MARKEVO-238649 format. One record per residue (C-alpha): x, y negated, z negated; residue in three letters; residue number from 1. Coordinates in Angstrom, 1 decimal, decimal comma, padded with zeros to 4 digits. Example, Ala and Ser with C-alpha at 12.3 -4.5 7.8 and 13.67 -1.06 7.14 Angstrom:
<site <012,3 004,5 -007,8> "ALA" 1>
<site <013,7 001,1 -007,1> "SER" 2>
//
This chain:
<site <000,0 000,0 000,0> "UNK" 1>
<site <001,1 -003,6 000,7> "UNK" 2>
<site <000,5 -006,7 -001,4> "UNK" 3>
<site <000,5 -010,4 -000,9> "UNK" 4>
<site <000,0 -013,6 -002,9> "UNK" 5>
<site <-003,0 -015,9 -002,6> "UNK" 6>
<site <-004,2 -019,0 -004,3> "UNK" 7>
<site <-007,3 -021,1 -004,1> "UNK" 8>
<site <-007,5 -024,3 -002,0> "UNK" 9>
<site <-007,9 -027,6 -003,7> "UNK" 10>
<site <-011,4 -027,8 -005,2> "UNK" 11>
<site <-012,5 -030,7 -003,1> "UNK" 12>
<site <-011,5 -029,2 000,2> "UNK" 13>
<site <-013,8 -027,7 002,8> "UNK" 14>
<site <-011,8 -024,4 002,6> "UNK" 15>
<site <-012,6 -024,2 -001,1> "UNK" 16>
<site <-016,3 -024,8 -000,5> "UNK" 17>
<site <-016,3 -021,9 002,0> "UNK" 18>
<site <-014,5 -019,6 -000,6> "UNK" 19>
<site <-011,3 -019,3 001,5> "UNK" 20>
<site <-007,9 -018,9 -000,1> "UNK" 21>
<site <-004,3 -019,7 000,9> "UNK" 22>
<site <-001,8 -017,0 001,4> "UNK" 23>
<site <001,9 -017,3 000,5> "UNK" 24>
<site <003,9 -017,8 003,7> "UNK" 25>
<site <007,5 -018,0 004,7> "UNK" 26>
<site <009,0 -019,9 007,6> "UNK" 27>
<site <011,0 -017,5 009,7> "UNK" 28>
<site <014,6 -018,7 010,1> "UNK" 29>
<site <016,2 -016,5 012,7> "UNK" 30>
<site <015,3 -014,2 015,6> "UNK" 31>
<site <012,6 -014,4 018,2> "UNK" 32>
<site <010,0 -015,5 015,7> "UNK" 33>
<site <012,1 -018,4 014,3> "UNK" 34>
<site <010,0 -021,4 013,4> "UNK" 35>
<site <006,8 -019,5 012,8> "UNK" 36>
<site <005,1 -019,3 009,5> "UNK" 37>
<site <004,6 -015,7 008,4> "UNK" 38>
<site <002,7 -014,3 005,4> "UNK" 39>
<site <004,9 -012,6 002,9> "UNK" 40>
<site <004,0 -009,0 002,1> "UNK" 41>
<site <005,4 -006,8 -000,7> "UNK" 42>
<site <005,8 -003,1 -001,1> "UNK" 43>
<site <005,9 -003,6 -004,9> "UNK" 44>
<site <003,1 -005,5 -006,8> "UNK" 45>
<site <005,7 -006,3 -009,5> "UNK" 46>
<site <007,9 -008,1 -007,0> "UNK" 47>
<site <004,8 -010,1 -005,9> "UNK" 48>
<site <004,1 -010,9 -009,6> "UNK" 49>
<site <007,7 -012,1 -010,1> "UNK" 50>
<site <007,3 -014,5 -007,2> "UNK" 51>
<site <003,9 -015,6 -008,6> "UNK" 52>
<site <005,4 -016,1 -012,1> "UNK" 53>
<site <008,3 -018,3 -010,7> "UNK" 54>
<site <005,8 -020,4 -008,6> "UNK" 55>
<site <003,6 -020,9 -011,7> "UNK" 56>
<site <006,5 -022,9 -013,3> "UNK" 57>
<site <005,8 -025,7 -010,7> "UNK" 58>
<site <002,0 -025,4 -010,7> "UNK" 59>
<site <001,6 -022,8 -008,0> "UNK" 60>
<site <-001,2 -020,5 -009,2> "UNK" 61>
<site <-000,9 -017,4 -007,1> "UNK" 62>
<site <-002,4 -014,0 -007,7> "UNK" 63>
<site <-001,5 -010,6 -006,3> "UNK" 64>
<site <-003,9 -009,1 -003,9> "UNK" 65>
<site <-003,8 -005,9 -001,9> "UNK" 66>
<site <-003,4 -006,6 001,8> "UNK" 67>
<site <-006,6 -004,6 002,7> "UNK" 68>
<site <-008,6 -007,0 000,5> "UNK" 69>
<site <-007,5 -010,2 002,4> "UNK" 70>
<site <-008,9 -011,6 005,6> "UNK" 71>
<site <-006,2 -013,8 007,3> "UNK" 72>
<site <-008,7 -015,9 009,2> "UNK" 73>
<site <-006,7 -019,2 009,0> "UNK" 74>
<site <-003,5 -017,5 010,2> "UNK" 75>
<site <-005,4 -015,8 013,0> "UNK" 76>
<site <-006,8 -019,1 014,1> "UNK" 77>
<site <-003,3 -020,6 014,0> "UNK" 78>
<site <-001,5 -017,8 015,8> "UNK" 79>
<site <-004,4 -016,4 017,9> "UNK" 80>
<site <-003,3 -013,1 019,5> "UNK" 81>
<site <-000,6 -012,3 016,9> "UNK" 82>
<site <000,0 -012,4 013,2> "UNK" 83>
<site <003,6 -012,9 011,9> "UNK" 84>
<site <004,5 -011,3 008,6> "UNK" 85>
<site <007,6 -010,9 006,5> "UNK" 86>
<site <008,3 -007,7 004,5> "UNK" 87>
<site <009,9 -008,7 001,2> "UNK" 88>
<site <013,3 -006,9 000,6> "UNK" 89>
<site <014,7 -008,9 -002,3> "UNK" 90>
<site <015,9 -012,3 -003,4> "UNK" 91>
<site <019,0 -014,2 -002,3> "UNK" 92>
<site <021,7 -014,8 -004,9> "UNK" 93>
<site <025,2 -016,2 -005,2> "UNK" 94>
<site <027,7 -014,9 -007,7> "UNK" 95>
<site <025,1 -013,4 -010,0> "UNK" 96>
<site <022,6 -016,3 -009,9> "UNK" 97>
<site <019,4 -016,5 -007,9> "UNK" 98>
<site <019,3 -019,0 -005,2> "UNK" 99>
<site <016,6 -021,8 -005,3> "UNK" 100>
<site <015,5 -023,8 -002,3> "UNK" 101>
<site <015,0 -027,6 -002,2> "UNK" 102>
<site <011,3 -027,1 -002,5> "UNK" 103>
<site <011,8 -025,1 -005,8> "UNK" 104>
<site <011,0 -021,6 -004,4> "UNK" 105>
<site <013,3 -018,7 -004,8> "UNK" 106>
<site <015,2 -017,7 -001,6> "UNK" 107>
<site <013,6 -014,5 -000,3> "UNK" 108>
<site <015,3 -011,9 001,9> "UNK" 109>
<site <012,8 -010,3 004,2> "UNK" 110>
<site <012,2 -008,6 007,5> "UNK" 111>
<site <010,0 -010,4 010,0> "UNK" 112>
<site <007,5 -008,6 012,2> "UNK" 113>
<site <004,5 -009,3 014,4> "UNK" 114>
<site <001,1 -007,7 014,3> "UNK" 115>
<site <-000,9 -007,9 017,5> "UNK" 116>
<site <-004,5 -008,9 017,2> "UNK" 117>
<site <-007,2 -007,8 019,6> "UNK" 118>
<site <-011,0 -008,2 019,7> "UNK" 119>
<site <-011,2 -004,5 020,2> "UNK" 120>
<site <-009,9 -003,6 016,7> "UNK" 121>
<site <-011,7 -004,3 013,4> "UNK" 122>
<site <-008,5 -004,6 011,3> "UNK" 123>
<site <-005,0 -006,1 011,8> "UNK" 124>
<site <-002,4 -003,3 011,4> "UNK" 125>
<site <000,7 -004,1 009,5> "UNK" 126>
<site <003,4 -001,5 010,0> "UNK" 127>
<site <006,2 -000,5 007,6> "UNK" 128>
<site <008,6 001,7 009,6> "UNK" 129>
<site <010,2 004,8 008,0> "UNK" 130>
<site <013,6 003,2 008,4> "UNK" 131>
<site <012,5 000,2 006,3> "UNK" 132>
<site <011,5 002,5 003,5> "UNK" 133>
<site <014,9 004,3 003,8> "UNK" 134>
<site <016,7 000,9 003,8> "UNK" 135>
<site <014,9 000,0 000,6> "UNK" 136>
<site <015,9 003,2 -001,1> "UNK" 137>
<site <019,6 002,7 -000,1> "UNK" 138>
<site <019,6 -000,9 -001,2> "UNK" 139>
<site <018,4 000,1 -004,7> "UNK" 140>
<site <021,0 002,9 -004,8> "UNK" 141>
<site <023,6 000,4 -003,7> "UNK" 142>
<site <022,8 -001,5 -007,0> "UNK" 143>
<site <023,2 001,7 -009,0> "UNK" 144>
<site <019,5 002,2 -009,4> "UNK" 145>
<site <019,1 005,9 -008,4> "UNK" 146>
<site <015,8 006,4 -010,2> "UNK" 147>
<site <014,1 003,6 -008,3> "UNK" 148>
<site <011,2 005,8 -007,1> "UNK" 149>
<site <010,2 006,7 -010,6> "UNK" 150>
<site <010,5 003,1 -011,7> "UNK" 151>
<site <008,3 001,9 -008,8> "UNK" 152>
<site <005,7 004,5 -009,7> "UNK" 153>
<site <005,8 003,2 -013,3> "UNK" 154>
<site <005,2 -000,3 -011,9> "UNK" 155>
<site <002,2 000,9 -009,8> "UNK" 156>
<site <000,7 002,5 -012,9> "UNK" 157>
<site <000,8 -000,7 -014,9> "UNK" 158>
<site <-002,3 -002,7 -015,4> "UNK" 159>
<site <-002,4 -006,3 -014,0> "UNK" 160>
<site <-001,8 -007,9 -017,4> "UNK" 161>
<site <001,1 -005,5 -018,0> "UNK" 162>
<site <002,7 -006,4 -014,7> "UNK" 163>
<site <002,3 -010,1 -015,4> "UNK" 164>
<site <004,1 -009,6 -018,7> "UNK" 165>
<site <006,9 -007,7 -017,0> "UNK" 166>
<site <007,1 -010,5 -014,4> "UNK" 167>
<site <007,4 -013,1 -017,1> "UNK" 168>
<site <010,2 -011,1 -018,7> "UNK" 169>
<site <012,0 -011,0 -015,4> "UNK" 170>
<site <011,9 -014,8 -015,2> "UNK" 171>
<site <013,2 -015,0 -018,8> "UNK" 172>
<site <015,9 -012,5 -017,9> "UNK" 173>
<site <017,2 -014,5 -014,9> "UNK" 174>
<site <021,0 -014,8 -015,3> "UNK" 175>
<site <020,9 -018,3 -013,9> "UNK" 176>
<site <020,0 -020,1 -010,7> "UNK" 177>
<site <022,0 -022,0 -008,0> "UNK" 178>
<site <020,9 -024,4 -005,3> "UNK" 179>
<site <020,4 -022,5 -002,0> "UNK" 180>
<site <022,9 -024,5 000,1> "UNK" 181>
<site <025,7 -023,2 000,1> "UNK" 182>
<site <024,8 -019,8 001,3> "UNK" 183>
<site <024,0 -016,6 -000,5> "UNK" 184>
<site <026,4 -013,7 -000,9> "UNK" 185>
<site <024,2 -011,2 -002,8> "UNK" 186>
<site <020,8 -009,5 -002,7> "UNK" 187>
<site <019,0 -009,6 -006,1> "UNK" 188>
<site <016,7 -006,8 -007,3> "UNK" 189>
<site <014,9 -006,5 -010,6> "UNK" 190>
<site <014,7 -003,2 -012,5> "UNK" 191>
<site <011,6 -002,7 -014,6> "UNK" 192>
<site <013,2 000,1 -016,6> "UNK" 193>
<site <016,2 -001,8 -017,9> "UNK" 194>
<site <014,5 -005,2 -017,7> "UNK" 195>
<site <017,7 -006,5 -015,9> "UNK" 196>
<site <018,6 -008,1 -012,6> "UNK" 197>
<site <021,0 -006,2 -010,4> "UNK" 198>
<site <023,0 -007,5 -007,4> "UNK" 199>
<site <024,0 -005,9 -004,1> "UNK" 200>
<site <026,7 -007,6 -002,0> "UNK" 201>
<site <025,1 -009,3 001,0> "UNK" 202>
<site <027,6 -007,6 003,3> "UNK" 203>
<site <026,5 -004,2 002,0> "UNK" 204>
<site <022,8 -005,1 002,3> "UNK" 205>
<site <023,3 -006,3 005,9> "UNK" 206>
<site <025,2 -003,1 006,7> "UNK" 207>
<site <022,5 -000,9 005,3> "UNK" 208>
<site <019,7 -002,8 007,1> "UNK" 209>
<site <021,6 -002,8 010,5> "UNK" 210>
<site <022,4 000,9 010,3> "UNK" 211>
<site <018,7 001,8 009,7> "UNK" 212>
<site <017,5 -000,3 012,6> "UNK" 213>
<site <019,9 001,6 015,1> "UNK" 214>
//
């Protein structure tokens, strides 16, 4: 199952009156989709909750929602025949500290993809390829977290309030932050079991991701 983050539109807006909500998006920086806004999707609801907890510090009230419960009407109107999305992989870091952008958000490392939309289908199909799941496993193992599958199962078994408490703990346990420019040199992952952040050299992460795509 995939997850995303949504928040209500301002109360006085027409979108709010119609009951619509706003989804967390990311501007794609590189590749053929560069410059397009893509909705951020997560394999782990805990990772989505961590992003929500961080954004709450600056007044962003996001909540975690399963992808199948969300109708991306506004994005479909914007992009028409396609729907860009980014699969969250981890967070950018530099020398053991998480990178923060000028707008206050954490730097995300994600894989961009495009879902094609047609009037002939009733649902938009978001695809997670087997190589992406394998990449995720190898990244966690690269951080020394070999029991990641069991830990992710534990996160899935948590109630929503429990996940939020774990996410708040993750924010408290941040080893520090650094401004995004200059560049990142690590991929940060949060381990629920140890309640600690772990870091993978960016060069290793890039090697793992490129190998799995070949």
